[in-house]
N, C-alpha and C positions, 0 to 999 in steps of 0.2 A: 334354444336360442337364448342368449344372455339378456336379461332384462335391463333396459337402460336406467341409468341412475337418475333418481329424481332431483329436482332443483334443491329441495330441502337437504337432502343427503349431501349433495355437492357442497352446499354452503357450510354444513357442519364439518365436512373434511377440510374446507378451506381454513375455517376457525382453528381446528385442531393443528393444522400445519403451521399456521401464524404463531399460535401459542408455543408450540414446540421450538420454533425458531427463536422466538423472543427469550424463552427460558435458557436455551443454550448460548444465545448471544450474551445474556446477563452473566452466565457462568464464566464465559470467555473474558468479558469485561472485568470480572473480578480478579483476573490474573492467573486463574487456574487453567492454563493452556492445554496441558496433556489430558487432564480429566475431561475437558471440553471436547477435545479431538476424539477421545475414546467414545464418548456418547454420540457425537455426531456421526462417526463411522457406523455405529449400530443403527441409528436412525436412517441413514442412507441405504442400508441394507433392505429396509422396509419401504423406503420411499426414494428410490433411486432418481426420480426425476425432479427432486427438490433443488432448484437452482440456488436459492438463498443458503441452504445448508452446505451445498457443495462449495460455494464461495466462502463461507465461514470456515469450512475445513481448510481451504487455501490459506486464510489468514493464520490459522493455528500452525500449518506446515511451514510458513515463512518463519514463524517464531521458533519452531523446533529445528529449523535449518534442514529440514528433510526435503531436499529439492527434487530428488527423484519422484517421490510421492506427489510433491507439489505439481510437477509437470502432468501426472496422471489425472489429478483432480482438476487441474486447469483445463486440460482437453476435454474432460467430461462436462465441465461447465459450458465450454464453447459449443459442444455438440448439443447440449440442452437449450442454450440460448445464445445463438450466434450474433445477435444484435445487442447483447449485453457486454459492456466494455471490460468488466472485471476479470472474465476468464482470460482475455488476451493479456491484460496487465500481469496477472499472476504467472501465465506462461513465460512472459517476458522476464519476470523476476527469476523464474527457474533457470532460464537459459543465461541470464546475466551471471549466475553463479557457477556456470559450467565453462571451463576454460576452452576458448576458441569458438564459443557459441555467441559471441557478442552481436554479430550481425542477425542472428535469429532473434535475439532479445530486442534489438532495435525495430525489427519487422513487427513484432507483437506489440511493442509500445506504440508504434505508429498506427497500428490497427486500433488499439485502445483509444488513442487520441483522435482517430477519425470519428469514433463514436461518442467520445466525451472530450472535446478539444480544450476545454478550459480547466481540466483536472490538474492541480499543482502537483499532486504526488506522481502522477503519470509523467508529468514534464520533467520533474526532478529525477526520477528514474532513468528516463531517456538521457538526460544530461550526464548522469553518472556513467552510463554505458559508453557514451561518446568520450568521456574522460579516461575510461579504462583503455579505450583504443588509442587515445592520444598518447597515453604513457607506455603503449606497447612498443618495445624497442625493435621488434621485427617488422613493424610498419614504416614504409618509406616516410620521410618527414613531410613531404607534400600532402600525403593522405592524412597523417597524424594531425597536421595543423588544421586541416578541413574539419576533423572531428572536435577539436578544440573550439573552433569557431561555431559549430553547431551546438555544442554544449552551452556556450555563452548565450546563444539566442534562447534556448530553452530556459536557462536560469533567469535571464531578464525578464522573460515572459511571466515566470512564476512570481516575481517581484511585483510586476505590474498588476497581475490578476488579483493577488491577495491584498495589496495595498489599496485597491479600489473597492474592496468589499466592506460593507457596512457592518456586518455581523461575522467577522472572521472568528473561527473557533480555535481551540488549543492545538489541533493538528495543523491548521493553517500556520500558526505562529512557530510551531516546531519546524515545519517545512521551510519557512522564511529563514529561520535561524540556521538550518543546515545549508541552504542556499548561500547565505552570506559567508558560512565558513568555507564553502567550496570556492567562493570568490575572494577568499583571504581578507574578508572584512570582519574581523573577529569582534570588534566593539559593537558593531550593528548585530552581529549574531547574538552576542550576550544579551543585548536589549530584547531581542524577540524571544529567547529562551525564557527570560523573566516574564514576559507577557504571556508565554505559553503556560507557565506555572499558575500565574494569577487567574488566567481564563479558565483553566482546568478546575481550580479551587472554587471559582464562582459559578461553575456550570451546574446544571441539574444532575443529581446523583446517578440517575438512570443513563445519563450520557457520558459518565466518566469511565473512560477505558484505562484501567490501571497498567495495562501493557504499554500504552502510549505514554502514560505518565512516567514510567521507568526510562523510556527513551528519552524524554525531555530532560530528566535529571542526569542521566548518563551523558547526554550531549552538553549539558550546562557544565558539568564538572570538567569535561574535556576542554571546553572553551575557556573556562577560568584558568585551568592549568596552562594552556597556550598563552593566555594574556600574562600570567605570572612569569613565564619563561621570557617574554618580551621585556618585562620591566625589571628583571634581575640585574 
């Protein structure tokens, strides 16, 4: 008969798991996405029930645009922790990038929002999917317009949520900038991209995700380019 694990051994294992996750998250934050993913995959072979690592793998897979693998890891995360919103969010992202799977994407984003209703990133992704359906030429106009309206509701909620926050972070400001771009309010978008850069620069180094910083700079350049086109 297998001897039950002592409390002390359980605590030590918990500390090791936490340290491993923090180390790999730091590697991912440094911008080394593929090396992070490779190490996470190895760790998950030894610790297949580690939800945090599974969701970190999902983050990496979004970056590498490997959406088939993303779907697999998202499913694994949901199976491990059905009450954690992240798995449903990443499953939604995977379906969002599969042609004709927009309804599946919405279903999973809605599930994520049921568990985490005030998450601006989830709301923005839901709005993006509604806009994909709005611009689908095969969809009857009546249904397309409903998707446009639903996108608008989600985008306005993102603005309301973030603008009420006392300590908005650089991801919040990037999300706001993206939302204003989607609403064709380019000057407001530029303002929030600048805020995102400044907040990133002033944040603690351990919280600086270089992958998101690259997103901010890329979005900022696209925004400036669009503004220059307007003023030509």
